[in-house]
N, C-alpha and C positions, 0 to 999 in steps of 0.2 A: 325922033329918037326918045328913048325913055330916060327918066331922070335917075340919078344914083340912088340907091336905097339909103333911106336915112337910118339913124340909130334906132329909132322907134320901129321902123320896118323890120330891122334885123332882129330886134328883141321879140317882136310879134311872131316872126317866123321861127325863132328859136323855141318859143313857148309852145307854138303849134306842133313842131317836130317833136319836143319832149312828150307832149300829150299823146301824139300818134304812137310813139315808142312805148309809152306806158300802156295804151290800149292794146297794142300788138302783144306785149308780154302777158297781159291779162288773158287775151285769146288763146295764147299758147299754153299757159297754165290751165285753163278750162279744158283744153284738149289733151291734158295729161303730160305736157312737156315740163321739165325742170329748168328753170332759167339759171344758167351758169354765169352769165356776164351781161352787162348792158353798157352801151357806148364805149366799147373797147377800142381805143385809138392807138395806132402804132404804124410805123413804117409809111407814113403818108396817107394812110386810109383809116376807115372806121367800120367796125361791125356794130350794127345797132343792137342786136340781141344774139347771144349764143345760147342755145337750148339743147337739152339732152332728153331723149326718150328711148328707153331700151338700149339698142346698139347704135342708134342714130345720133349724130351731133348736127343740128341745123345752125348754119351761120345765116342770120336773117337780116335782110335789107328791108327797112320800112319806108314806104313812100305814101305821103299823103297828097293826094291830088283830087281834081274835080271828078275824074272818072278812071275806070280801070285801064283803059288803053293809055291815057296819059301817064298813069303811075308806072305801068310796065315799060313804057318807052324812056322813062327817066333813068332807068337802069342801063345805060349805054356801055360801050366797050371801055371807055376811060374809067367809068365808075366801077365796072366789073374788075378791071386790073387792080385798081386801088384797094377795093374790097378783098381781092385775093391776096394781095400783098399783106394786109392786115391778118387775114386768116393764117397765112404761113407763119407770121410772127407769133400769133396766138398758139399755134401748134408747137413752136419751139419752147414756149413757156409751159405747155401742158403735154408732155410727151406720152402720157397715158392715152391720149385721144387718138393716137395713131392706129390703134386696134379697132376703132369704131368706123362706122360708115359715116362719111362726110358729105354734106350737101349744101347747096346755097338755096335758101328759101327766100320768099318775099312775103310781107304782109302789107296789103294794100288798104289804106284808110281813106275813105271817101265820105263826103258830107251826107248825113241822114241815112247811112247804111252800116251794117255790121262789118267790121274789118274782115278782109278775105285773106286767108293763109294759102299761099301758092307754093306747094312742095316743089323742089327742083326747078325753081324759076329760071335759073341760068347755071352755066358750068363754071365751077371753081377752076381756077388756073393754078394748080399746085405745082 
């Protein structure tokens, strides 16, 4: 059995997660996206980054893992449902967004590699 995470472990994971989200936002900015929100939490879920480019709003899940497959697998059905719930909440607060194309993207952050932006990584449940 594994031991429970200590407070230091939790702080370290939080720091790594925040760094991954910052890297993801930088990658999106470099690709021409405008970051509208970061770490939007509501309705029991969280959106790491909300970004706009043209007529597309990308709700972005950021995953920092050892490899691409592990990062993609980390966005399971439960995570997608919580994420979609937060997106629905964000949309109620930003009604202007209803006229845009909405999608769920991912940015995968892996050691010693550039972050990878995956458009339409999963389906939003609106």
